[in-house]
Phi, psi and omega in degrees: 000321180298321180297324180297317179295321179296316179298317179296321180295315179298316179299317179296315182295320178296317180296317180295318180296318179298317178297319180296313180298315180295325178295315177298317180298321181292317179298315178300320181297320180291328181280314188253001179061032172199150180295152176296323176211162182250312187253120175207108184226121178294319179230124181267129179282155180234151175275164172293162181301319180296316179294318180297316179298321179293318178301311182299321186277334193238343184262103185297323179301314180299319182299330184276352181280155173283173187299321180296314181289333174297320178295317179296318181297315180298318178302310182295323178298314180297319179296316180301312182299324180282337185271339186240147182268122179262128185232127176266140179236158179054039175087359181287133182258126177278116179251167175303325180293321178299315180299317181296316181296315181291314180298321181297325178298317181288317182294323175300316181296321187257014188293342177267004182259141176290309178262119185239336176279133183232155178258007181283348167216150179228358179218149178235115183258134184235124173258155178297318182224192179303150188230161179273124180268125179287344181280309184263350183062034180223166174284136181232154173263335180199161183196142169245124182243098182294330181296321180261005180051055191221133170255134181236134180231145161273120184297322179303315183281328176298315181296320179300322179296329180275325183285313179266107192259010181224022181256006180062026175236116179214099186298320180299310178301315184302308184288325178291330175296320177301316179295318179295323178298316178295316179300319184295336179274345183253329188265155178252005179292156190295323180294321177295319180297318179296317179299315184292323177299317179294321179297314178294325181294341178287348180302318181301318181292315183294331181272355178274105186299322181295314179298315183291329177294319178294322179297313180296317182295332183293333185059019179285320178264139178291157188303331182299339180296338187261013177293312177196178184297318181298318179291325179300313180296318181297318181291319178300319181294323174303315180295324179302322180270330185275319182218064186301319182295320180291319178298316180297323181288316185278319184224073183301327180295314179294320179301313182294320180298315180293319179301320179287321179302320182268357185052049186268121176271173184280056180293322184243035179060034177287000000 
């Protein structure tokens, strides 16, 4: 019986400490527009040996991290894989490697955020190639469906986004940004608040006719970026990861806004 009380006391103290730390972090975030800290884990999760070997060999972002951040990245990757349901469609088989590649895309995107797990999606559906969307009645390469809490990918197009790293096309980043945008409007955590402030802050840029004319004339962003604000943000973020130096050189204001939204430090010489 005594052991039960000790366990309950430890659980209470850990919960209280976590609440205190998160509270301090939230206050700091509102004042300085960034979390006081990003990584704090009492117990770090690990990948299977097969997944870890694949991560080391194939994820370029991971390779560029220092040893401390590699541990954090692996932990977040393992948590992501355990939290979300991966579903293959039209004969597509979900393998450990598929999970690592998809999870790595999301963890890379959210690596500057304190809170990175979200409830705005709970399943990731993967088709071999482009698929027919019942929502738009068109063929799609990717889709975020908030009503069904679902991210959908064409594996063929997802892979192209990862293999070709300088064409400003990255399907994983694009669809996950849509999910984060939705999350930022629903959640009160500090990372979501920072993202949403940045998202709202882009209104000034989008309403500036002179700025937008220069953006269009540059031909740097593909035409799909100008469909609406959400697509604009998603496409800019793709560029942030695919060609950061060029984005910073051509459109420093947009580069800085995305960097602040994601709380991205100069991990990769951005």
